[in-house]
C-alpha positions in Angstrom: 98.0 163.7 65.6 100.4 165.1 63.0 103.4 163.2 61.7 105.7 165.4 63.8 103.6 164.8 66.9 103.7 161.1 66.3 107.4 161.1 66.0 107.8 163.1 69.1 105.4 160.7 71.0 107.4 157.7 69.9 110.7 159.3 70.9 109.2 160.1 74.3 108.1 156.5 74.8 111.4 155.1 73.8 113.1 157.5 76.2 110.9 156.4 79.1 111.6 152.7 78.3 115.4 153.4 78.2 115.2 155.2 81.6 113.2 152.3 83.1 115.7 149.8 81.7 118.6 151.7 83.1 117.0 151.6 86.5 116.7 147.9 86.4 120.4 147.3 87.4 121.6 148.3 84.0 119.6 145.6 82.1 116.5 146.0 79.9 113.5 143.8 80.9 110.8 143.2 78.3 107.7 145.3 79.2 105.5 142.2 79.1 107.6 140.8 82.0 107.5 144.0 84.0 103.8 144.3 83.8 102.8 140.6 83.8 100.5 139.6 86.6 100.5 135.8 86.9 97.0 134.3 86.3 95.5 132.1 89.0 96.9 128.6 89.0 93.6 127.2 87.9 93.8 129.4 84.7 97.5 128.8 84.2 97.1 125.1 84.0 93.6 125.0 82.4 94.9 123.3 79.3 96.5 120.5 81.4 94.9 119.6 84.7 93.0 120.8 87.7 95.1 122.5 90.4 93.9 122.1 94.0 94.8 122.5 97.7 94.1 120.6 100.8 91.9 122.8 103.0 91.4 122.7 106.8 88.3 123.2 109.0 89.0 126.9 109.6 89.2 127.7 105.9 85.9 126.1 105.0 84.0 127.4 108.0 85.1 131.0 107.6 87.3 131.2 110.7 90.3 131.6 108.4 89.0 134.2 106.0 92.4 135.0 104.5 93.1 131.4 103.8 89.7 130.8 102.3 90.1 133.9 100.0 93.4 132.5 98.8 91.9 129.1 98.0 89.0 130.7 96.1 91.3 133.0 94.1 93.7 130.2 93.0 92.2 126.7 92.8 89.5 124.8 91.1 89.8 121.7 93.2 89.8 121.1 97.0 90.6 118.1 99.2 89.5 117.7 102.8 92.6 117.5 104.9 90.8 116.0 107.9 87.1 116.6 108.2 86.1 113.5 106.2 88.4 111.1 108.0 86.7 108.4 110.1 87.9 109.7 113.5 86.2 113.1 112.9 83.1 112.2 110.9 82.2 108.9 112.6 83.7 109.1 116.1 81.3 106.7 117.9 79.5 103.6 116.8 76.1 105.3 116.3 77.3 108.9 115.9 78.1 110.7 112.7 79.2 114.3 112.8 78.8 116.0 109.4 78.9 119.7 110.6 82.4 120.4 109.3 82.1 118.0 106.3 78.9 119.7 105.2 80.6 123.1 105.3 83.5 121.7 103.3 81.3 120.4 100.5 79.2 123.6 100.5 82.4 125.6 100.2 83.5 123.7 97.1 80.1 123.8 95.5 79.7 127.5 96.1 83.0 128.2 94.4 82.5 125.7 91.6 85.3 123.5 92.5 86.0 119.8 92.0 85.5 118.4 95.5 87.5 115.4 96.7 86.6 113.2 99.7 89.6 112.0 101.7 89.6 109.3 103.0 87.3 106.3 103.5 89.6 103.3 104.5 92.9 104.0 106.2 94.9 102.4 109.0 95.4 105.8 110.8 92.9 108.3 112.3 90.4 105.4 112.8 88.8 105.0 116.3 89.7 101.8 118.1 86.1 100.8 118.4 85.8 100.2 114.7 87.8 97.0 115.0 86.2 95.8 118.3 82.9 94.3 119.3 80.7 95.4 122.3 82.8 93.3 124.7 86.1 94.8 123.5 87.2 91.7 121.5 88.3 91.9 117.9 85.5 91.8 115.3 85.2 89.0 112.9 85.5 89.4 109.1 81.8 89.6 108.3 81.2 92.1 111.1 84.0 94.4 110.0 82.9 94.2 106.4 79.4 95.2 107.5 80.8 98.1 109.6 82.9 99.3 106.6 80.0 99.1 104.3 77.7 101.1 106.6 80.4 103.8 107.0 81.0 104.1 103.2 77.4 104.0 102.2 76.5 106.6 104.9 79.4 109.0 104.1 79.6 108.7 100.3 75.8 108.4 100.1 75.3 111.7 101.9 77.4 113.5 99.3 76.3 111.5 96.2 76.7 113.6 93.1 78.4 116.4 95.1 81.8 115.0 96.1 83.2 114.1 92.7 86.1 111.8 93.7 87.0 109.7 96.7 90.3 108.4 98.1 88.7 105.1 98.8 91.8 103.3 100.3 94.8 105.1 101.6 98.3 103.9 102.2 97.8 100.1 102.0 101.3 99.3 101.0 104.6 98.7 102.8 107.9 100.2 101.4 108.7 96.8 99.8 105.4 96.8 97.9 103.7 94.2 100.1 100.3 94.9 101.7 100.5 96.7 105.0 99.3 94.4 107.9 96.7 96.9 109.1 93.7 95.9 111.2 91.6 95.9 108.0 93.8 93.3 106.5 94.3 91.2 109.7 90.5 90.8 110.2 89.1 90.9 106.6 92.0 89.7 104.5 93.7 91.0 101.4 90.3 91.6 99.7 89.3 94.4 102.0 90.6 96.8 99.4 88.4 95.5 96.7 85.4 95.5 99.1 85.9 99.1 99.9 85.9 100.1 96.2 82.7 98.0 95.6 80.9 99.7 98.5 82.0 103.2 97.3 80.8 102.5 93.8 77.5 101.2 95.3 77.1 104.4 97.2 77.8 106.7 94.2 78.2 105.0 90.8 79.2 108.2 89.1 82.0 109.2 91.5 85.7 108.8 90.6 87.4 106.3 92.9 91.1 106.5 93.8 93.8 104.5 95.5 96.2 106.9 97.3 99.8 106.3 98.6 103.2 107.9 99.3 106.7 106.9 98.3 105.6 105.3 95.0 108.9 106.6 93.5 110.5 103.8 95.5 110.8 101.1 92.8 109.8 98.3 95.1 106.7 100.1 96.4 105.9 101.3 92.8 105.9 97.7 91.6 103.6 96.7 94.4 101.2 99.6 93.5 101.2 98.5 89.8 100.4 94.9 90.8 97.7 96.1 93.1 96.1 98.2 90.3 96.3 95.3 87.9 94.7 92.9 90.4 91.8 95.3 91.1 91.2 96.0 87.4 91.2 92.2 86.7 88.4 91.9 89.3 86.4 94.6 87.5 86.9 97.1 90.3 86.0 100.6 89.2 89.3 102.3 89.9 89.7 105.7 88.2 93.2 106.8 89.2 96.1 106.3 91.5 97.0 109.2 93.7 100.8 109.6 94.2 101.2 111.8 97.2 104.5 113.5 96.3 105.7 114.5 99.7 109.1 115.5 98.3 112.3 116.8 99.6 114.7 119.3 98.0 116.9 116.5 96.7 114.7 113.5 96.6 113.2 111.6 95.0 114.9 112.3 91.6 112.6 113.7 89.0 113.4 110.7 86.9 111.7 108.4 89.5 108.7 110.8 89.7 108.4 110.4 85.9 108.9 106.7 86.0 106.1 106.3 88.6 103.6 108.3 86.5 104.5 106.3 83.4 104.3 102.9 85.1 101.0 103.6 86.7 99.5 105.0 83.6 100.5 101.9 81.7 98.0 99.9 83.7 95.2 101.9 82.1 94.3 104.3 85.0 95.0 107.9 85.3 97.5 109.4 87.9 96.8 112.3 90.3 99.4 114.2 92.3 97.4 114.4 95.5 99.5 115.7 98.5 102.3 117.8 97.0 104.8 119.6 99.2 108.6 120.0 99.3 110.2 119.7 102.8 113.2 122.1 103.1 114.1 121.1 106.7 116.8 118.6 107.7 115.7 115.0 107.5 114.4 113.5 110.7 113.2 110.0 111.6 114.0 107.7 108.7 114.5 110.7 106.4 112.3 109.7 103.5 109.0 108.0 104.4 105.8 110.0 104.8 104.4 107.5 107.4 102.4 109.6 109.9 103.3 107.3 112.7 107.0 108.3 112.6 108.2 110.5 115.4 111.7 112.1 115.9 113.4 114.0 118.7 114.0 117.8 118.2 117.5 119.2 118.3 118.6 122.7 117.4 119.9 121.4 114.1 116.5 120.1 113.0 114.8 123.5 113.0 117.4 125.9 111.4 115.0 128.4 109.7 112.9 129.8 112.6 113.8 133.4 111.6 113.2 132.9 107.9 114.3 130.9 104.9 117.7 131.8 103.5 117.7 133.0 99.9 119.8 130.0 98.8 117.3 127.5 100.1 114.4 129.6 98.6 116.2 129.3 95.3 116.5 125.5 95.6 112.8 125.3 96.5 111.9 127.3 93.5 114.0 125.1 91.2 112.5 122.0 92.7 108.9 123.0 92.2 109.7 124.0 88.6 111.4 120.7 88.0 108.4 118.7 89.3 105.8 120.7 87.4 107.8 120.2 84.2 107.3 116.5 84.7 103.6 116.9 85.5 103.1 119.1 82.4 104.7 116.5 80.2 102.2 113.9 81.4 99.1 116.1 81.4 97.4 113.6 79.1 97.2 111.2 82.1 97.2 113.6 85.0 93.8 115.0 85.9 94.7 116.9 89.1 97.7 118.3 91.0 96.9 119.1 94.7 99.2 120.9 97.0 98.9 119.7 100.6 98.0 122.9 102.4 97.4 126.5 101.5 100.1 128.6 103.3 103.4 127.5 104.9 101.9 127.9 108.4 99.1 125.4 107.6 101.4 122.6 106.6 101.5 119.3 108.5 105.3 119.4 108.2 105.5 122.0 110.9 104.5 119.2 113.3 105.7 116.0 111.6 107.9 114.1 112.5 108.9 116.7 115.1 106.3 119.1 116.6 106.8 122.8 116.5 109.3 123.2 113.7 109.1 126.1 111.1 108.6 124.7 107.7 108.3 126.3 104.2 107.1 123.6 101.9 104.2 125.3 100.0 103.6 127.9 97.3 102.4 130.7 99.6 104.2 132.0 102.7 102.6 132.4 106.1 101.1 135.7 105.2 99.6 134.3 102.0 102.0 135.9 99.6 103.1 133.9 96.6 106.7 132.6 96.9 109.1 132.5 94.0 108.1 128.9 93.4 104.6 130.2 92.5 105.9 132.2 89.6 108.3 129.4 88.5 105.5 126.9 88.1 103.3 129.4 86.3 106.1 129.9 83.8 106.1 126.1 83.2 102.5 126.4 82.0 103.2 129.4 79.9 
């Protein structure tokens, strides 16, 4: 190309850019911004931590192809929302049902994901028979320990070397940091937690083992979690990380408390995983803060205000909140191994049915059609 032709070409390009800028509401946007396609979340945060989602039965069995495609395109870690909970995988004393759980693990392996098992010992979604003998009377300590060990060795053993990390004990603390008086504790005693971790390690010595809980941004509960971790470590329990669930609201907990929780837990010597992240935009119901699944509240017109869509003002607040949280996580990427969003699309979220059934919630990064929301781009910019 001649010098005159080069000059003419450059002039034409500049003219096209100026026309494009004029069309953008009178302001010029850098070309790299106009043509930037955000990378998948797994790539955006590859220098920091794994990014995962909780997946449901339909997504791993293929019934929800669109949801499965979204998971495969964005994430490098998955958590079983329900299919590995006792109620579903071990519904009767001599009956295990691994059909859905097998599909879940196969889905993760096929897509080269870090697969999480959720959860082995919890006070909820456990059949009543677990705590009763054949006559319907409460089990004794030794019998319940044996039943716990059988369950853990069977479930963890089936997926040894395939499920890479397990939420061994889930939600064992009260809001004041004391141990929840669950049937596990009532029958076995405080050491049921240590026993569960020992059995899980026995079943798969190479698996990462986690304690998982919500509201750890509450200073009293956080202190209880720190003490629990120290006690377990002092006993030689192989605890890899604490999962802080991060069921957040638009205005709580403060980012400073989220950061304080990560710092306090990491100071014990374990890592910290964000395990069940979502941001509830709906008016508070029930007690307004706790993520206890047993809470129920009564529906009123005021508790479900966005049935026809999320107002732009609330969408903007949701975007800012996700960006604020991910800035905290990114600062602590040296101790955070994984951030998992609790659901794939807004329509999949448990918050549509808790603590009030049938509400329309918008707590995740993808809308009901699977399209990325502004919060998606906001957290991707944090990594960039």
